[in-house]
C-alpha positions, 0 to 999 in steps of 0.5 A, spaced: 945 208 501 953 209 499 954 204 493 960 204 489 960 202 483 965 197 479 965 198 472 963 205 470 960 203 464 954 204 459 950 200 464 954 202 471 950 209 469 945 206 469 946 204 476 947 210 477 941 214 474 937 209 479 940 210 485 940 216 486 933 217 482 932 212 489 935 217 493 942 213 494 948 215 495 955 214 489 962 214 493 966 210 488 967 210 480 971 205 478 974 202 472 981 201 476 981 195 481 977 196 488 982 198 494 981 200 500 982 206 498 979 207 493 972 204 495 971 209 500 967 205 505 961 204 501 955 199 504 954 195 498 958 194 491 954 194 485 960 189 479 959 190 473 966 190 469 968 185 464 969 178 465 978 178 465 977 183 471 971 181 475 973 175 479 980 180 482 975 186 482 969 181 486 975 179 491 979 185 493 970 187 495 970 180 500 976 180 502 974 189 505 967 186 507 963 190 502 958 186 500 958 186 493 952 185 487 955 182 480 952 181 473 958 180 470 958 174 466 964 170 462 968 168 469 963 163 473 968 158 474 971 162 480 964 162 483 965 157 488 972 161 490 968 167 490 963 164 495 968 161 499 971 168 500 964 171 502 963 166 508 970 167 511 970 175 510 963 174 514 960 178 508 955 177 502 954 175 494 949 176 490 951 174 482 944 174 478 945 173 470 940 179 469 937 183 475 932 185 469 925 181 474 921 180 469 928 174 466 927 172 473 920 171 472 922 168 466 926 163 470 920 160 474 916 160 467 921 156 463 922 151 469 915 150 469 914 149 461 921 144 462 916 140 468 911 138 463 915 137 456 919 132 459 916 127 458 913 129 451 919 126 447 915 128 441 919 135 443 927 136 442 928 143 445 933 149 444 936 156 446 936 162 442 940 168 445 941 174 442 945 180 444 948 187 441 955 186 438 959 189 445 958 183 448 964 180 449 962 172 452 956 168 449 952 164 450 950 170 456 950 168 463 942 169 462 942 163 456 945 159 461 942 160 467 935 159 462 939 151 460 941 150 467 934 151 470 931 146 464 937 140 466 934 141 473 928 138 471 929 134 465 935 128 466 934 128 459 941 134 459 945 135 463 950 141 459 949 146 453 952 146 446 953 152 442 948 150 436 944 145 434 942 141 441 945 133 441 945 128 445 945 130 452 948 136 450 942 143 449 943 147 444 944 155 445 944 159 438 948 165 440 947 170 435 951 178 435 946 184 433 947 191 433 944 194 440 939 189 441 938 189 450 937 181 450 932 177 447 931 170 450 928 165 447 927 157 449 923 153 443 920 147 444 918 143 437 915 136 434 915 135 427 908 138 427 909 144 431 912 148 436 912 151 442 915 158 444 916 162 450 920 169 449 923 174 454 925 181 450 928 186 453 927 193 450 932 196 454 937 196 460 933 200 465 930 193 467 937 190 469 939 196 472 934 197 477 934 189 479 941 191 481 940 197 486 934 193 488 939 188 490 943 192 493 937 195 497 936 188 499 943 185 501 945 191 504 948 189 512 946 181 510 951 175 511 951 169 506 949 168 498 944 170 496 941 170 488 935 174 487 930 169 487 930 172 495 930 178 493 923 178 489 920 171 494 921 166 489 
């Protein structure tokens, strides 16, 4: 498979290493906006850039009828427009707030726990995410996905906010610390005890592997997909 890397920072370089080990070819390594010329006719584009560039990067790839895997967070207010562009151009788009297999299993576990807890009024709920100090957005896209999983199950919550939970707003504590790849926790606390589920990433390799597996899945497909489709969850 021919892969264009849109965004060539730390994640892009790890994705390249894993893609090459899996027998793929990297045909473009872009730090600038992709075009028909510099993309070099890939089968798939993997986009890990920065929030302010993500929309234009993804849009350009899709308009050139190249399916896109995107792991950039912090731009999702324009997500519906991107989905429309993908469908209008007869190609495919897959966004993941986190491509790690473990995190996607954690998303499912989070929803199962939310279902168990939604009618137990003695417990309050809070989220926490810890990332490296270079991360530009807060809370993380993964934390927002966890919160949205709770909203789907528990009608008590319909929005998130930074810091303490308040009324129908689910609180997310966003901590930036050294070179932490990513730690996400969900707490249910009562006056007498606490239930916690937690996912801790040891490095970025799991995210990169998941992105390459997603690219293998999306090649030659049309439509809007998620990691649930990739993993059959």
